[in-house]
N, C-alpha and C positions, 0 to 999 in steps of 0.2 A: 504493500501499499505506501503510495506516495504523499509524504507529507510537507507541506508549505510555512516558514515560518522567519521569522525573520533573526540574522545571529551576528556574533559580534564571534570573532577567531580568538581563541587564546592559547593554543598549541597548532603548529605542524610542524611535522620530521618529514623526511624522506622516508616513500617505501619502496622505492623502487627508480628507476632510472625517467621514469615516465607521472609516477602514482604517490599522493602523499598520506598519511593518515594525520586527520585535523580532529580535533575536538574544539567543539561548537560551544558557547553559551548563546541558546535561545529563550525566549520569552517567553515562547509558550507552553513549550516540550521541556525545558532544561538542558541539562547539561545532555553531549551527547558527544560519542567517538564511531568516525566513520572514514569510507576511504575513498578518499579523491579519485579514481583513474582517470591516468590519464590528464591528469591537471598540470603537468611539466612541458607536456606538448605544447608546442609553437599555435596550435590550432583547436583551441579547446572548448568545453560548457564550461568553462571556469572562468575567461578572460584572464588565461596564465595563470602560475603557482599560487597558490591559497596563501595571501598574505598574513603574518599574525597582525590580531585589531581589523581587518579588514573587517567591514561593519553593510549587511545588506541582508536579501531577501535569497533561500535559502530551498531546493527542494532535495529531497531525503526520504530514504527506503526506513521503514523500522525496522530492527535488528530482532531478530531471532535469537533466542535464546544462546549465550554463549559467540555471536556473529557480531562482529561492526559493522554500524549504517551503512547505508554506502549513500554518497553524495552524489547524485547527480544533476543539479544544478547552482549555483550560484553567483547570485550579481554584485559581485563587488564593488564598493564604493570605498576607494584609499581616500577615510575620512582623518586618517590621526597618521598621514605623514608627515608633520611638523615635528613630532617626536622626536626622528631619530633626528633630530638636530639640536636634541637638550638629552645627554648621556644620562642625568639623572633624573629627568621626569621617563625617561625610557625605560631604564632600571626600576622606579619605581612602579610603571605601568606592570608590568612582566611581574612585578613581585606581586600585583592587585590581583593576574589572570590566574598567577599560582595558586595563589589562596583561596580563588572561585575553583580552580580545579582539583585539589584536596579536600576542600570543605563540602561539599554541595555532590550529592547524586545522583547518576545517570535518568535522565529523563524525571526530575523531580522538580514541577516549574516553580519560578521564584519571580517572575515579573517586577516587583519593586526591584529586587535587588538587581535586575536586568537594568534596567533603566539608573539603578545606583552606579553598575558600570559605566556605564554607557556616559553619565554625566561626569563621573570623574575620568573618565579617558579626554573629553573635550575641555575640561576646566585643567587638565595637565598640563595637555600642548599648548593653553594658550596662559598660563602662569607663568611670572617674571621669576625667577628667583626659585633656590635651593630652600628656603625657608616656606615660601608659598605651596609651593609643589609637596612639600611632606606633610605639611597642615593637612591638605586636601590627601593624602592618603592615609594619616590616622582618623580622619574619619571616614573615611570609608571602610575601614579596616572595624571600625566598631559598627558599622550599620552593616556589614557583613555578616557579623559576630550574632547583628538581633535578626538579622531576616534566615540563617541558619537553625536558629532557637538555643543558640549558645551566647546570648546576652553576658554580658559578667556584671555581678553587683559592683557599681560604682558609688552608691552613693551611702554605703554603710558598711559593718563588719558581716559578710559574709558569713560568719559562724554564727557569731551570738543575737545580729542583726541590731545591733548599737548602730547609729546615724553617726555618718560621717561628719564629727567637727575636726574646722581647723587649729584647731588647739591641742587635738589627739598628738603627745608626746613622741609616740612612733607608728608608724604606719606602713604595712605591707603589703605585698599583691599576692595571692598562692594560686596559682591555675586549678592545682587540685580542688580546691574550695571554689574557682571560680570567680575571685574577686577581690575586692580590700578585706584584710583581715588589723584587727584592732591587736594591741599590746596585749590585751588579755591574752585574746587567743591565740596567739606567733606561734607559741608554743605547740602546741597539736600541729603543725602546719611544715615539713622540714623541708618542702621544696618554696618558704618564704621565700621572698625579694623585698629586702625594705627599698624602700620609696622615702624619694627628697618630699618636704611638705611641698613644694611647688607641683612636683610633679602628681600627687594623692590631691591638690587644687585643680588642676587641669581635669583630671581623668574624672573628679566630684560634680565639677562644672564645665560641660564645653566647649562652654562660650569663653573661657580662658586660653584655648588654645589658639584662637586667632589674635590674641597681644601676643604670643609665648616668643621667645626671642628662642636660634637656633639652636640653644646648649639646653634649653628644655624642652623641644621637641624631640633633642635626640633621645633623652630621659626616656620621654612617653614610649617612643618608637621600641626602643632597646626594651622594654616592659613587656608592650604588644607582641613584639616577636620571641620574648620566651614562651610568649602564652601558648603563642601560636606554635611552635619546636613543639612543645608538651600537647597541643590537641593532633598536631599530626604524625606523635611518635618518631619526627627528627627534625632538623634544622630545615627551612624553608631554605633554600640552592638563593635564592634570589635576596635575603637578608644580607649578606654581607656586602652588598655592593649599596646597599640604602644608608646602615648606618655607620657613620663614623663612630672608627675607634680610638 
């Protein structure tokens, strides 16, 4: 059965001299992995090889169990070519795509997440400077966690539920607890990560991210990268290209 949808390519690898395996994040059908037969031939139904972050209408056959879908048509629109002019923006976008791929399941629709990814890519290529791109990435990552049902507790202790207060003497983040941890509860979580007050305040009040300096943004991103590492069971490949060490 042929299905039509709007898709963003979040991964593309060569399968043969003429074909590719592509991972597409679609608005209506969620994530799917498909073979694009003949996509690398000079004349194909895909207007050339499928490029990362290509956006457009696709037609595909639904996969049988244990098999890949087949991409039969992709009207690619080169919407994000300017990302290649800014290496940091490109790396942040690749990181976002990697996280979407790792945290979503095949054929599990997330239309609002699709819209958020599309908006992030549009904003990232128009952003001016590293701090602005990093702010966009942080906000997208938190949206991603919310949309896949993994929203962390950032306004209270995830264990005892006491509301976060800026005067807490110490505050931590625990991936296993999925949120902030207060001083009284931190001993119960061996994976805790101590936060500076400014990072805790940003996580509690996301509006502060827009006003934050590069140093604070880097600290926030390190917390999120640690959390994604725990969720995925391995470090995301693109994290090291985004975090300043």
